[in-house]
C-alpha positions, 0 to 999 in steps of 0.5 A: 429329080423323082418322077411320078405318073398316072398310066391309063388308056385314055388318060388325057382327061385325068386331073391327077397331074394337076392335083398331085403337082399342087400337093407336091409343091405345097409340101416343098417337093418342087423337084418332084414331078407328076404327069399323065402317060397314055398306055394301051393295054398291049404296051402297059407291061413294057411301059411300067418296066421302062419307067422303073428302069429310068428312075421313076419313083412310082405310078398311079394306075387307072382304067383299064390297067388295075388288074394288070398292075397287080400281076406285074408286082414283085410284092403286093399289099394285103388289100391289093391282093384281096381286091385283085387290083392295084392303083398304086405302084412303087418302084425300087430299081426294077422291083415293083411294089403294088398297093390299092388306095381306092378302098381307103379313099372311098372310106375316107370320103364317106360322112359316116362309117358304113358298119351295119349299113345296107349298101348297094354297089352298082358295077362290077369292074376294078373300082367295084372290087375295091368298093365291095372289099372296103365296105365288107371289111368295115362291116357293111352288108353289100348287094351288087348289081351289074348290067351283066349279072354274071360279072356281079356274081363273079366278084361276089364269089371272089370277095363276098356280098350278094348279087341283086337283079332288081334292087329296091332303091329306098331300102339302102343306106348307102348307094355307090355307083362305080359304073360309067353310067353318066360319064359321057353326059348321058342320063344315068337313070336310063342305064341303072336300076334307080329312079330319079325320084327314088332317093331319101334323105336318110341315104348317102349316095356316091358317084365315082363318075366326075366331070365339069359339073355335079353328076345327074345322079347326085343332083337327083340325090341332093334333091331328096336331101340325101348326103352325096359324095362325088368322084372328085373327093374320092380322087383326092382321098385316094391320091393323098394316100398314094402320095404318102406312100411315095413320099412319106409325107402327108399332103394337104387335102384342101390344096388337092381339092382346089386343084381338081376343082379348078382344073 
């Protein structure tokens, strides 16, 4: 029975098992299974190698392991190498192959192609690296803000884009929050360089944070009639691409959307 999992720390909040098991069932792959495994940073490498040895087909990797996952790979896709992080590992015996589906997941979630747009990326972690790479690859102009400016400078030095200390919110066509601001229910506007009343109807606003309800960031953007994309849609899109890598089958996105929203 082929097995899959998501590795993170913490990981109990992950909706990936519900989403991926629903997708596998809809494909008629009932003998496949997908679960969440909590792996602390010091145990990550050992956990990955053990799963490969006991016959797992692969794993998704989430915070805080995406850069470590790439480092473990025997072979890596061009995207994961350029981004410097992997969220999908494929096992062939003890051999590990790394991919990054976060970039494709973001691009597939956007209502319009970002070519020629001016984009603002908030945050400088692993998710920000994938977002920055994807937007630059598609021809957007990108500014990066982070609470610690040195980290923003680091990823721009690696990938491109420009750092910004005080972004002018209304100038951007696309705003993507990759930071954890709002994750614990706090007011994201107390932590981000954005005003609640600063969005416009001509913008697209993406918040990779997701929870039981629409985030406060997206509610404010919706109030200004901006187009919005939540973290659950990105989760679905990147998860679908991971599943296709493992199984060679294209999953039903609507089945996956229902599973994550009913969770």
